[in-house]
N, C-alpha and C positions, 0 to 999 in steps of 0.2 A: 519746226518741220516746214512751216510756210517758206522759209528760206530756200529749203530744197523743194522747189516746185518749178514747173515750166508753164509758160503762157500758152494757150491754145488759140486756134485761128478765129475763135468767137470772142477772144478777150478775157475769158476766165483762166484762172490758174489751177493747175492740177498738181498735187504733192506727188513726188517722185516714187515714194514707197507707199504702196497701198496694203491694206490688210484684208486678205481674202477671207470669206466666211462660209464657203461651201464646206460642208462636212457631211461624210457619208452616213454617219450615225444621226447627224441633225438633232442633237439633244439641245433643246432651247436654253436651258440653264447654264450648260458649259459654253455655249456660243455667247450668251450674255456676260458671263465672267471673263471670257477671252477679250471681248471688246472693251470691257472696263479696264482690264489689265493692259491692252493695247493703247488706250487713251493716256494711261499713266506714263507709259514709256515714250509717248510722243507721236504716236501714229495719228494721222488726221484724216487719212483717206480710207473709206470702208467700201469694200465691194461686195454687192450681193446680187440676187436675181430671183425671179419668181420661182424658177425651177429648183433653186437651191433649198427652198423652204425656210430660209434664215432671215427673210425681211422683217418678221415681227420682233425677233430676238435682237436683231441690230438696232430696230427702232426703238425697243424698250430700253435697251443699254444707253444709246446715245440721248435718249429723252430724259433718262434719270440724270445723266452727267450734265445736260442743259439746265434741268430744274434745279439742281444743286449749285449751279453758277461756275462749275469747273471749266465748261467751255461754252461758247456762244454758237448759234447755228452757222454764223459766217466763219468760224474757225474750223469747220469740218467739211469734207468733201465726200458726198455719197453718190455711188454708182449703183444702178440697177439695170436689169435686161429684160427685153421683150422676148418671151418665148413664142415658138413657132405657131402655137395654137392662137395667139393673139394678133397675128399680122393683119387680120380683117379688121381690127379696131385698137390701134395703138393707144388712143386717147383714153379709152375705157380701162385698158389694161394698166396704164400708168396711174389712173386715179385709183385703182384697186391697190397698187403697190403703194401709193402713198398713204392710203388708209391703214395698210399693214405697218408701214414705217411710222405713222403718226406725224407725218411732215406735210408741208405745204408744196414742197418741191424737192426733187433730186437735182444734184449738180450735174450728173451725166447719165442719159439713157441710151443704151446700146441695143441694136439688133443682135440678138444672141448668136444666130446662125442664119445664113442665107437659105432658109428652109421655112416653107409655109406648111403648117399641119391644120387638120380639121379642128373646129373650135373645141370640141370635147376631148382632144388628145392631150392629156396631162402627164404622160409619162415621159421620163428623161430619155428612155430609149423607145422610140415610136414603133408601133406596129405597122405591117405593111398597109393596112387599110386606113392608117392616120394621116398619110401624105395628101397635100392639096397642091394645086398647081401654083408655083411661085409668081407673085406679080410685085416685083421689088419696087417699081414705080409707085403702085398704090400703097404699099407698106411705108416707103420713105415719105410720101405725102402725108401720111398719118403721123409719122415722127416729126415732121416739120410743123404740123399743127400742135403737138405736144409742147414744142418749143415756143410757138407764137402764143399759146395760152398761158404761158409762164409756169407750166408744170414741171419744167426742167430747165436748166441753165445751158445745157449743151446736149447735142445729139450725136451719135456715132454708131460704129458697127463693131462686130467681133466675128473672127474666123473669116474674114473676106480675103480672098487672093488678090494679087495685083490686077488681074483681069477683071474681077468682079468691082474692084474700087474704080477702075476706068468706066465701066459700064454704069456705075451709080453716079459718077460725076457728070455722064452725058445728059442726065435729066434732072439732076438734084438742083433745086433752086437755093438750098443751103447745103453746103458741102459738110460731110462728116468732120467732126473735130478730132475723133480718136478712131483707130482700129486696134481693138485688143486682140492679140493673137498669142499662140505659143511661141516663145522665143527664149533661148538659152544657149550656152556655148556650143551645144551639140545640134542646135537648129537656128541658124543665125539670121535668117530672114533677110539676106542682103539685097535681093531684088525688090522685095516688098518695101524695105526701109527707103530704098531709093525712090520708088514711085510715091510712096506717101510723103516723103521729104520734098519732093518736086511739088506736090499739091497741098503743102502745109498741113498735113494730117499727122497727127501725133501718133507714134506707135506705143501701145502699152503691152507689156509682156504678162502673160499668164504662165503659170508652171515655169518660172525663171530658173528653178532648180531641177526641172524635169519632173516634178510632182512626186518625189519619194514619199512613201507612206500612204498615197492614195491607192485605190484598188486598181486604177489603170496606169499608175505612174512607174517611174524607174529611178533606181539610185545611180544609174550610169553617168550621169553628169557630175555628181559630187564624189563618185569613186574614181573618176578619170585620173590616171596618173599625171597628166598635164596640170590639171586643175589642182590636184594635191600638191604637186611640186611648187607651184606658184604660191599656194597658201603657205607652205613651210617656209619659203623664201621671205615672205611679208609678215611672218608670225600671225596669220590670219586663218580663218577656217575656209575650206572648200566652198561652203555655201556663200560666204562673204565674197570670194573671188568671182563666182559665177553671177552673183547680183551686180557687183562693181563693173564687171564686163558690160552687162546690159546698160546700166546707167552711163557708163562711158560713151555708149553709142547714141546717147540723147533720148533714150527711151525711159518710160517709167516702169516699175514692176509691182505686180501683185503677189505679195507673199503669203502663204497659207500654213500657219502653224499655231496650235493652240498651246504649244509647249512653252513655258515662260522662259526658258533659257534660250531656246532657239528664236523666239520673238526678239529677245535682246540681241542675240547674234546676228539676226538679219539686220537690225538697226545699225549695226557696227559697219555694215557695207558703205554707209554714207562717209565714213571717215578714212576708208581705204583707198590708196592711189596705186594704180597699175602702170608700169613703164611699157614702152614701145615693145620690148622683148616679149613681155607678158601677152600682149595683144596679138603679136604675130604668131606665138605659139598656139594661142586659141584658135587663130584662123586656119591652123593646119589640122585641127580635130575632124575626125570623121562625122559627118552630119547624119541625124537620124530623127525623124519626127516622131514623137510619142503618142500624142492625141490625134489619130488619123481620121477619126469620125467615121469609122466603118458602119456604125449604127445608123448612119443617114443615107446609106447607099442600098438600093436594091434594083433589080432588073425590071420591075413592073411599075410601081407607083410613085417612087422617088424621081425627082428631076435629075438625079446623080445616078448613072447606071454602073459607075466605077469610082474608085477613090481618085483617079486622075480627073474625072468630071468634077468632083466636088472641089478640088484644089486647082483646076485648070492646068494640069501637069506641072505644078510648082511643088512636087513632092518627090 
């Protein structure tokens, strides 16, 4: 898997296929078993976050694999994320994450959303009284401190529009290495990929299949007739086609399935090759954002009074 990796602007390399560990049920044992299975299949990038509640399970499984000599710490890439309620102190938040993971550092630490919440707000869906005034400059200074203290190898953001990336670059001493966003054949992020590309910021795709099976996701991507016909042509699966499309654009992808067959199937995307006609056909697909972030919008306390505000009209 290390050969299937890209070099980031900070010099570290990120495997192009990441294993997502968000689970609505969040069963610790199931998550640990899935991580063990993923390691055996060759996954080396593991994506978690404080709000997922999976940091301990991920840390346990990876710790066991390292103790047994199956892998070394340098062989894996671990990403976690700063939740809105920790914007006031990213260093303390990351230290808590590291305690849960049982690790001395993470490879990547991301600002989960451009949203600051009150320190006591620990729900994935904030209440109206939970929002705080966003101070992105202060948050990013804390992220840079995490890097300088050696608590992480790289810092980045998630769910940032092109406009917010530009705003961040205006004051950042250290630019973000990654912007992790929703991206798939039905939400292609052309403008964002261009802005990030110009600034050497790597785009990592979450929900690269449209998040089928999650409570907010959709099967529209894998069931799309264009994707299905390309899959038939290549004797591949629709999921492999959708993943390969993203990888062909130079992005990495975070795949989330604890189903062993699908985990293997997703790995198969690394061996698929799409031709020019396939890529052109996908460019003609109607676009629709699936994770809109409505739960972060309100008329009173949120900095975002509308969905257009949250995404700076890039929706």
